[in-house]
N, C-alpha and C positions, 0 to 999 in steps of 0.2 A: 642201764635201765635210760641212761641220757641218747643213748642211741635206738634204742626203741621208741623213747617218746620221737625223736627226730622222726627215724621210718615212718611212724605212726602221725608223725604230721605234715611230713609230705604226702601220703596215702589221703588223709583228711583233704589237702587244699586242692587233690590233683583232682575233686569231685567239681572244680569250677574253672579246669584248663580250658576249657570251651572260650570263656570268656579271655586268656593270653593268646597275643601272638603265634603264628605254626611253628615260628623258629623257637619260642621258647618250649614250647611242646614236642618238637625234634629234639632239643639239646636233651630236655630230661631223660626223653625216651632213649639218646644215645647214653649217658652216663650211665645207665640199668644196664642197659645191653654189656655194654661193653667193658667194665670193670665192676662191673656185682659192687661197687662200693654201698650204694646203696640199694641195696636185696630190699624183697619186695616192692617194690615202686613202679608199678605200673609198667613193667620191661615190655617193651616192643620187638621183637625181633626183626620185624619189617624192618625199622631206620638204619640204613645205610651210616658207615664209617665215615669222619667229617670229610671233605674232598679238601685235599691240601693246598689246593687254588683258591678256595674260597680266604677273602681279605680277612675272615674273624674266624680263620681255623687255629691260628697261632692262641689267640685267646680260647676257644674253648678246650682246648686240650688243657691250657694254662689252669682254667678249672677245674676242670676234671681231675688234674693232682691237687689241687688246693681242695679239695671236700675229698680227697681220699687221705690226705695229709689229718684234716678237719680229725674225721673216721678214726681214724690211726691214734692219732694223740688222744682223743676223746679217752679216761679212765686212768692213762697213764702221766700226761700231764696239759693241763686244762690251759695254761698261757698260751704253750703254743700253739693249742686243740682252738681256741678265741683268736686268735693271730692268723692263723689260715683261714679262719671265717670270714676274719673283716675282710681279707684281703678278695677271699672270692664274692662275697658281696660287692663288694669295690666292682672287679670285672662283671657281675650281672647287671650292677646301673649300667656300664657302657653298653652292654649285649641287649640292655633290657629287657632282661629275663625277671619279670618284675618276683613272679610266687616263686622260683626258685631265690631269687633273694631276700624276700622276705623268710622263709625257710632257714636261710644262713642269721638273716638278722637275728632268730627266735633261736635258735639253736647257741649262737654266742652270746645273748643274751641270759638263759638261763644257766650255763655254765657259770659265767660273772657273777651273777646272783645267785641262786644255790650254793656255787660250790667254792665261788672263791671271795663272796664278799665285795663284788666291787661295785655299791651298785650305780653310781652315778654314767660308767658307760653300758652296766647293760640298763640302762633307762632310756640310753640313748638308740640301743638295739631294738627296745621294744616296742619304742615311739615309734621308728622305721616299721617294722613287720606291720603293726596296729594302724598305720597311714595307709599302707597298702594293702592289708585286707581289707580296711574301708572301701576302698574302691570298687576291690573285689566284689563286698558284699556276702563275705560267708560266716553268716553268723555262730557255725561249731568252733570255728577258728580263731574268730574276735573274741568269745567268749572262752578260751582258754588261753588267751593273750591276758586279757582284761583280769585274769585268774593271778596268774603269775606275777603282775603288776600290784594289784593287788597285796600281795603275797609278801613282795623287794619292799613296798611302801611300809608296812606294817614292820617290817624288819627294821628298821630306820623311825619308827615312831613315829611315822607320819596315818593317824589311826584316821582324820577325815577324809584322806586321799584313797586309802586302804578300803574305808567303806563304800566310798564314791566309786572306784573301780570294780569291786563286787558286786555292788547293786548292776552295775553297767553288763556284767557277766550276766547275771540271771537272768538281765530281761532278753540279753541274746538264747536264751536254755528254753525260753517258755515256757511251761507246764512240766516239771519235772522236778523227782527228787533233788539233781543235783542243784535244779535252779533254788532251790528250798535251801539246800544248804552254803548257797554264795551268798543267800539273805541272812542267814545263819550270821558269815563270817562278816557281813557287814553291820551288823547290827554287834554282834561282840568286840571290834573295830574303836564302834566308839562307847561302849559299856557306859552310855548315859541315855537320860531319858528319850533320845532320840531314837538310840541302835533299839531300846525296846520296840520304843513303835514301828521299827523295822521288822525285827522279830517276830512281835504280836499282829501284824498286819499283812506281813510278806511272808517269811518264813514258815509261820507254824500253818497256814493255811494250806503252802503247798505241799506242806510235807504231811500232813491229814490227808489230801485228796491223791496222791502218788505214792507215799509208804509201800503200799500192800500192806503184804502180811508179815514184813520185817518191823516188825513193831519197836523194837530197839535204836534204831536211827531216830525214831520220833520220842521216843523217852530221853534217849539223850539230848535232842531238842529242847523239849520241855523241862528238863534239869535247867537247863543252862540258860533257860528263860525267866525260871521261877528264882533263880540265885541272882540275876538281873532286876528283875524285880524288885526283890528283896534289899538290894545294894541301891535303889535310888527310890526308897522309903515309900514302897507300894507294899504294904503286906498283904491288902486283900488279895490283889492282883497273882502276888507271890502264892499265895495257899492255892487258891482258886488252879495254877499251871501244874502243881504239885500233886494235887489230887488228880488231877486229868489225868497225869504221868502214872499215879500207882493204879490206876484203874486200867490198864494195859497189861496185856497178858503177856508175861516177860518170862524166860527163864529164871532160876535161881540161882543169879553170876554178877558181875561186878557191877552190873549195871544197875540193874534189881535194891541193889544196896545202894547207890548213888540216887535211886527216886527216893527210897526211905529216908534217907539220910536227910534229904534235901526239903523231904515234907514235914519231918520234924524239925530242922530250924525254920521255918515258915510258919508252923503252927505254932513253935516256941514266941516267935514277931510278934503275933497276935494274940499272943499273953494268953494261950489253951494251954490244957490238962495235956492232951492229947499226944503234946511234942515225947515225953516220955514215950508213951509206946511205940509209935514212928523209931522212935532213935532204938528201941529194944529189939523190934524186928528188924533193923538196921544188921543189931549182935547178932542175930542167930544165922541172918543168911551168911553176914563174913565168919560168923565160927563156922557155920559147915564147907566153904570154900577153904579154908586152911586147914583144916582137918582132915578134908578129902584127900586132897593136894600132899600129904605125907606118905600116901602107898600111892599116890597118882604116878603112871609114867607117860602119861599125857600133855605132850610138852606145853600145848597150849592152854590147858585147865593149870601145870602148874605157874605160867608166866602171870594168867590172870589170880591165882592167890596170891604170887607174888605182889603184885600189883594191889591187889585189898591189902595185905599185913602190911604193904608200907603206908600206905592211907593211913590207914585205921590203928598203926602203931601195938603189931603184934610183936609178941620176940621173938618170932618165925621167920620175920622178915629178911634176917642177915642168910640165914640158911634156905629159906626159899631165893632167895636171889641169886646165891651162888648156884643154884641148881639150875635157874631158866639161862643164865649164863652159859652154862654147858650145853642146856638141851637147843640155845642155840646156834652154839657154834657147829654142835653136829647136825641140824638142819639146814645151816647156812646161812640162818634171815640175821648176817650184820646189821641189820637196822635197829631190832630188836636185845641184841647183844650188844648193842653201844648202847638202848638205851640203860637195859638194865646194870650193866658193867658203869654208867656214871653213877647210878642210885648207889648200888655196892660203893663204891668210891666215898661216897658220902659219909655212907653211916661206918666204917671201917677207918676213914679222917677225924670224925666225930670222937673215935674210940681213940685216937692217938694213933692210930697202926696207918699215918699217914705213905711210909713206903713202901707197905704190901698192897694198899688203895692205889699207886701209883703204876704197881708191877700191872695190875687186873685194865688198868685204865689201856695202858702202852697195848696190851693184849690183843682188845677189840680195838683199839687203832689197828694195829698192822693187819690183823685181821679185818677188818672191813676196804681198808686201801687195797688189799689183794683183790678182794671181791668186787673191785672198782667204783665203793661207793665212799667217794672224798669225801660229801657233805657229812652225813655219818662219822665218819673217823673226825671229822675237825670238829661236828659238835662235843663229841665225848672228849676232847682233850678239851676244849676247852670248857665245860661245866665240871672239869675237874680241876680247872686252873686256881678257884680260890680256897679249895682244901689246899694246895702246895704252900697259901700265901700266910693259910697260920700254921705251917709247919712249925715246929720246935726249934729245926735246927736250920741258919739260915743258909749254908754251905751245901748240903744235901736237897733243900727246895731250890736252889738255881741250879742244883747239874739239873733237876726234874726238867726245870723250863728248858736247859739246853737241850735236854733230850726232845722236848716235844718243836722245837723250831724247826729240826728238820720235817717233821710232819706237816706244817702249815705251811712251811718254804715249797715243799713238792708237791701238795693239795692247789698252791698258790691263794691261801684262804691267805687275805687280806685281815678280815675281821680277828683269824684267830693271833695273826703277828702282831696286832693291834693289845688284843686282850693279853698279850703272853709280854709285850713292853709293859705296859701298866702294870701286870702283875711284880714284873723283875723290880720294876720302879716302886713297887709299894714297901717289896721286901728290904730293898736296897735303905728305904726311909725306916723301917721296925731298926734296921743295925743300923742308923744312924749317919749313912754313906747318904747325905744330903745334893753334895755335888754331885754323883755320881746319881742319884733317883730323879734331880731336873730333867739331867737328859735323858734321863728313859719315858719320864712321864710329857716333857718337848716331841719327843721322836713317836711315841703311842697318838697324842696327840695331831701330831702332822698326818700319820697314818689314817686316823680316823675321818679327819676334814676331808683329805684329798683324793684318797684311795678309795676309802669304804662310804664317803658320804654323810658319815651319822652324826651331825653337827650336837647330837643331845649325848652320845657319847664323848665326843667332843669337849663337850662343858664339865661332864666329869670328871674328865682328867684335867681340863684347864683349873678343876677348883683345889683339885691335889697336889697340881704343881708350882699351884701360888702358895699355897704352906710350905713347901720346898723352897718356893724362891724367899718367903719372910724368915724363915729359919736362918737362910745365907743375911738376913739381915739386909733384907732387897725390898722395903716393903712397897716401894713407890713402881717397881716393875711386875711384880705381883699386882698389884694393882692396875696395872697397865692393861694387864693378860687379862685379864678379869671382863674389864670395861668392851677390850676389843671382843671376849667370848660373848656378851651383850651384843654387840652389835650384830655379831655372825648369825646370832638365837634370831635375832630379829627377821630373818628371812625364812624360819618355820610358822609356821600355820598357828593361829592362834588354839585353833577348834583342837589341837595336836595336844592343848597343856593342860589333862582333863587331872582336876586336883586331886588331892590322893593318894594318885600314881609317882612314880621314882621322876617323873619329867618336873612333877610340884618340886621335888626333895633337892634337886638338884638346882631347878631355881633359886628355892629358896637360899641354899649354902652358896651360889656363885654372887646373890645381894647380898650378903650377909660378910663376906668375906672381901668384897671388896668395898662397902661401905668400911668395914673397920682396918684395911692397907689403909684406902684415903685418908685417912682420920689419923692413921698414925703416921704420914705422911703430909700431914697435915697441908694434904687436901680436903679443907672441909667441905668447902662449897658444894664440888663434886659430888664429895661425898652425901649433901644434905639433899642434892637432887634428884642421886639415885635413889634416896628415903622414899623421897613424894613421886619415882617413879617405879617404885614395887609393883609387881603386876597384879596383887590380888588384896583385898582389906585383911587387915592381922599383920600382913609378911612387916612390914614397916615397926609398927608397934611391937609385935614378938624380936624381928632384930635388933631394937633398940635397949629393949629389955635385956636381951642377952649381951648383948655390947657395953651395958652400963655396970655388967659388973669384971669385967675385961681388968688383966693384972697391969695391961700398958697403962697408965693416967692419963694419956691423951687422947686414945680412946674412951675411956668410960666417962672422963670430964665431958667433952663431948657427945656423947650420947644421954647424958643424964641432964644434959642442960638443954635437949634438941627443944624444937618449938613444935614440934612435930609431934614428940612423945608424948608435952604436956599442954596438946589444944586443945578447948572443950568439944571442937566438933570430934574428937578423933571419942575421947570417952562417954562424949552421947551415944557414937555409933556405935557405942557395943551396950547400950542400954536399950534404946530405941530405936526399931526397926525401921521405923518411919522418918527419921533422918541422914541424909547421905553423908560421906563422908568429905571436905572439902579440901581437895590436893593443891587447889590453886584460886584465887580471887583477887578483881581488878586486874585490869590488861598490863602491867608488865611485868607481874609475875605470869600471868596467864600463857601471854607469848613465850616467856623465860621455860614453863613447862612443855608449851608444847614442841618446844625445839630438842628438849630432852625426848620426848612419846618419841617425835618421827625419827630422830639419831641414833637415839642411843638405849634405848627399852625396847621389850620385846616387844612392845605394843603395834604388832606388826598391822593390825589391825587397822589402827593410825591411818595407814597409806593406803584405805580404802575406803576413807571415809567419802561420801559424797560434797561434801565442800570440805576443804581446807581450813580448819580454823583461822590458821595464820591469813588468810586470805580476808577472814572478815575482822581481823586485827588493821589489815594496811587499810581496809574500806571504813572502819569505825565512824570515820567521821559521818561518812552517807546515811549507816542507818537510821531508820525514823526515830523519833521521839517514842511513838508509842508504839516500836514494834521490839520483839522479842526474835531473838533466832537461837533452835533448841535441833541438838544430833545429838545422836546416840553410836556409843563406840560397843561394842561386843567386844571382848578379849577372853574368852575360855568361859566358867561357869559367871566370871564378873561382868557388869554394867558399868560402864561410864557416863556421863550426863557433860554436855555444853549448852551451855547460856548464854548466849551475847546480848545484851542492848548497847545503843550509843554510851552510857555511862559505864557500864560496867561486865566483865566477862566471869565467868565460872566454871571451874572445871572440877567435876565430882564423880564419886563413886556412889553407885546408888545402892540402895538394902538389899533389893531383892536380885534375884540369879537368875543368870541367861538362859536355862532351863524350864524354869517356872514362865516368864513372860513368854517364852518361846509354844511351850504346851497352851497358854491360855490364847495365841494368837489362833493354834491349831485349833481349837474348841469355835473360836468364832467365824475361822473358812470352814468347817464341818457345815456350825450352822446356815448358816450363807446357803453353803452346797445343799444343803436339803431340803431347803427352803426353794430353791430354782428348782431340784428333782420333781418336788410335790406340781409348785404350777407347770410344769413340764404336763404332768398326768391328771392335770384338770384340779387338783387340791389346791385351793387358795391359804395362803400363807392367813390364820386366824385373825382377826382384827383387834388391834389393844385400842380399847376404848380405855383404857385404865392402865396406869405404869406396873400397879398392884395384882395384875390377873397373870394366871397363872400361863397361858399362853408368852409373856413377854418376861417369866423368873429365868429362863436358860440365858436370854442375850443380856437380861442386868446383870447377872451373877456378872458374866463374860468383860462387860464393859468397863465396870463397876472395879474388878480388880486388875482390868491393863490400868485406868487410872490411877489406884493404889500407888501400881508399880512403876509406871511410867513420869505420869507429872506430880501425886501428892507429894513427892518428895524434894520435887524445886518450885511450888505453891510462892514459898516467901520471895522470890526472882521473876517471874509473870505473873504476880497477882497485879499488878499495876502498869499493864501492859492492855491494850485493845487489839493488837494484833499479832499472832505466832505463827512465825513462819518455821515450819520444820523440812529438816533435812532426812530424809527417811532411807535408811540403810539395814541389813542382815533383817533378822525377823520379822520387823518395824513396817519394811519396805510394801507398801500395800495395801498399812492397817490404816482405820479410817479414825486418825486421831482426833478428831474434832467430831466424832459421837463419843469419845468415852464418856461414861457420865462420873462429874463432879460429886452429885449428892443422889440420893433416894428418897429423903424424908425431909421435909414433907411433902415434894413430890419428886419428881426425878430432874436431874438439870445436865445437860448434855455438854460437852466443851464450847458447843456455838452459842449458849445462851449466854456466856460468858466475854468471845471473842472468837473475830474471825478468824478462819482459819488458811494458810495457804499452805505449802510444799515449793521446795528448788532443788530440782537436781541437779548433778555435778554442770551441764550442760547451760543451769539458768543464772551461775553464781555472777557472771559477768553483767549479768542485770543491776547489781548492785552501782554500776561505775554511772549508770544512766536513769536510778532511781529518783522517782520524783514525787512531789508532794500532791500534786491535782489527780483528780481522777477522770474519773475514760468521760465524756458529754458527747450523749448519741445525738446532738447534731450538729456535731461534727465530723460522722462519722456513717463510713458508706457501710450498710450489713447485707451482709448475702449468704444464701441459705440455699445446702443443697440439699437433699430429700429424697430417698426412695427410689436413685437411679434403676432400679433392676424390676420396681414394680412389687416384690418380695414384704414388703416391709409397711404395711397398713398404718402404726402407729406414728414412724415420721411424719408422715403427710398431715397427722390433726396436729401435731408437734408444731410442724411449720404452718399451720393457720395460727396457731396461739401463739407463734414469736408476733406474726402478721399484725394480729390484734393489740399488741404490747407496743411493737416499733411500724406502723403504717407506711413507715418509706424501704423498707427492708426488700431486697431484691431474693424475690422465689426462685429456684429453678427443683422442680419437682420431677421426678419419671422419666421418660424421655425425656426434658427439655434441662436434666441434669447431665448433664455429657465432659466430659475430659476437657471440649475445645471451651468449653463457657465457661469451665474452672479454671485453666489455664490463662484465659481473658480478667476472670474477676479478680486471679490471687494477687497480682499485682496493686490493684486500686485500692483492696477491701483495707475497710479497720476493725471489722469483727467479721469471723467466717465461722458459719455454723455447717455441721456436717452431719446427717444422719445416714448414715449408709455402710452399706458390709465395707470391710476390710480385713486385711491382715497383718500380724505386729511379730514384736521378735525384741528379744532382751537386749538385740542392739537395734537403732532407730535406725540403723542404716537399709536396716530389712523390712521397712515400712509401706504396704502395697496399697494404694484405695480404689475399691469398685465404682467406676461411674457408668452411666449409658454411654455408650460407643466406645470405650478405652479403659485404659486406669490412669492414675496417678501415683506416681515414684518417688521416692526418698530426691533423685537427681532435678525428676522435676521442681521439685519445690527448691531448691538450689540455686537453680536455673533463673528464677522468679524475680528472686532478689528484691522481693515486697519488702520496703523499709515503714510503712501504716501500719502495718498490722499487729493491731491491740491486743486481739483477745479472736482465739480460736474456742469455738465448740465442739467436742467429738461427742457427739453424740450418740454411743454406741459402746459393744460391749467393750470390756477390760480395756479398754485404751491408755490407761495409766497407769499408778502402781508398779508392777513387776512388768507389764509390758512398756515398750522405751515408745510408744507412739505419739505420745502428747512430746517426748522430749525430740521426735522430729522433728517440731515445727518450729522449736524452740531453738532448734541449733540453725532453723532458715529463719529468723529471724522474729518470730514472733512472743511479743513480749511476755503474755499470759497465756496458756490453756486452760479449759477446763474436761478433763476426763472422765472415764467412768472406771472403778476399781474394782466391778464384778458386774454380772450381765443387768441389766436395766428393764423394768418392765415399761411397757409399752405406756401402760396407765400414767405411772406414777414420774414418768420424763416427761411426757405433755403437760402436764401439771407443773412439773416443778421450772423447766424452760419458761413456761408462761410466767410462773411468778417473776423467776430470774430477772427476764428483760421486763418486765414490767417494775423492779425494785432498781434496777441498773438506769431504764427512762428517768425514775425519778430523782438521777443525781447521785444517787449510793456508787460506790467504788467497787470494783470487782467479786472483792472476798466478801466487801461487808453485801453484796446484794445476792450473794450464792449463799452467806448465811441465813438473811431474810426469808428468802424461798425453802430451805430445809426446815426453819424452823414453822414456815408456815404450813409444810407438808407434814410435820413431828407433830401437832396441834390440828392436823384437821379429822383425824379418826378413821379414815379409812387408808392414811398411808404413813401410818405412825412408826409403823415399825422400823428398823434403822434400815433394814434389806431395803426398802423402797428408798428412802432422801440420801445414807450415807453415801451411797456410790460414787457419787459426781463430786470431786476433787480438782481442785484451782493450783496451777502450777504457776510459778514465776512468777512477775507482779503485783502484788495485789488492789493495787492502786486503778 
């Protein structure tokens, strides 16, 4: 199968050979014509043999031999096959045969990923192939590569990465059923609200448009979407999607059974009595399938009946599975034979027939190996390992494992070897052979860590290994092992810790054991830190309660007396969902916890925080008395908040879920996008003359909900300050925190009604070193305005006029005068730089470009200017802040503060806002305060009351 995939892949990339050099094309033709190794690949009979006088002749001949070896070893010896691929790819780099190197890299990567489970090495091959194909621009090849990359990521539990790669594969496939399938896989990989949105908004529409007459594919996708909707507590969506699946014209088969099964579940979730009717319909359909299979000689039908019987608990399941295995063997279908053999072996093992189950599995394994399907053989053997572990006779179980080891070694299946070592260690543990078991666990852990690259699997093994060490009287070694395991898991993405899954179970187990053994070994300080570092609400409390009942008196006494277990904040958090769980309060406790979060826990999100909380600790004496810094850390479903003032620092867990916050942000962004589209179409945003009007209802609801989730829990810590400085990150990056609604009655009250708000991107953290209490004085400040250099922004000209009214001494450069030359001359001189012009930005601040009359200005131009007096840059243009790093481009080059747009700005409201801002600035208000006063003026204007008009402008950097 892989040989065919390789040839097909080469055929696929041959469509782009015109972009390769002539030598590469000649070589590919030569290999195909002279050896026949890459059969079917664009053979060119006119290509002559390699000229022996050519300096590269020896390398080409060697390359030919290596490719032949790779294909010869494929299916027989994956290790040697990959070794030949690696050597051949290296030669291709020397010869500059990029396309051939790409094919070899992808070929070796697929074998390593899907036969050998050697994921780190496979990742290198995929990365190289993707890099080459990106240069070539072959979308079909890239889609195939990213899909494989996604499957590999999923195999090691990197769900967020897998989803991203599936999405990228889909983007290269355009409008097609395959693109829909990739989007389905992307959403299913996440299995959360974000995943459901991907399925609902991308996958299902693509399948509906392109599936044609084959409704089965669409039905299966709808069932999956409905199941996910039910899992994330969206009963109405689950029912609506299930109804759509029911209304499709489907044959009376297993897919139809699944549809009615999920329809019944969705009805039941909604409390509808129709659920029973749907389940009865499913039973009628499955009864027919099983009954008909009793007399059928159709292998496909018998296989479907076996699946139905197994799924719905029919007594005929065993006999149908036996028949399915036999029919698959006769037809030569090794893949399905292995799958059915695995399921049959599980049934037999549950009935105590472990020996017979083992024989059935080994027969399927050898059959698949003979057919060249190494991945099916390994998967079948691995699937049987849990049954072996529960065999009553330990010696017989170890004999079965010894028989399987040859399968994994021959197939080069690292994951299989790791699982086998793990199973053997568990069997030895059950037999009381802890010394041998500890060695087996250590070997399995090493395989999963170094060869397979699956750190979650290694974590699961480490937990059992630590139990062995504890039984051997080595609690310190057990604790050290688990603590190191937590550090290694800190490299995994927090988005991959989906609660309610095996990852959560592994994490909980490790934390619990680590705390237990630390306490048993008198390392109570570290045990306490671990409890405070538990990755989600309830972990610490659950663990401590379990340990309080421990037979080890040291452990039980420590757990029972734990301040964290008995703290009022923990009890309140379980009864009042508006109160956060305070993990650390006070600068000493705060910095101690930060050190743990950075180095020893699973909070990898900590490392990507916009502002390092430890830096706030070091510069705490410079924090103004009237200012609070607020930063959010998203860790899976949990959200942590950091609040720092000059007197206090708090690290707490918010009661709300990350998924709900992300969904509310998404709703807000959709509302804004809808208003923008309406304006483009000539439909004005309905005026908000009364905050109780229907026109404002949706916006009010989402901004109020976001305040409740993000700021209400920390009100006690921010109520006494006038300036709030947010370090935006995660899903709240680009969210106007200043526009959140803190109160709706008797009238709407926004955050800016109580606080001046600014934002602190990573590049602005050093501003704390030069933070001053003085405010900007326009009398000592040169103001330069660049507006509408291309004569395409009439609103920008009006904006410049408003600024001139407020600041008569301002230097205005508009139209043809707004040149690159004038801009670069003013840049090192002015204290305030106002820009109303077209630009292009990027998430990377270096990707900044400003379009001016007669030229452009880029990041390097800013860097060369060396402007030290630049107090404020106002970027009155679309999307210059938030997720765009244009504002950060100026901060990196000396600006103390930047005002930028979070979304596209209305010309009229921009002119009004700028005029009000500069008037407030001229009257002596600080930057943040001036912006606050201007925004309040617009919010109370009646014309621009909707936050869509006044909230996009945000201040980054120093608020003074």
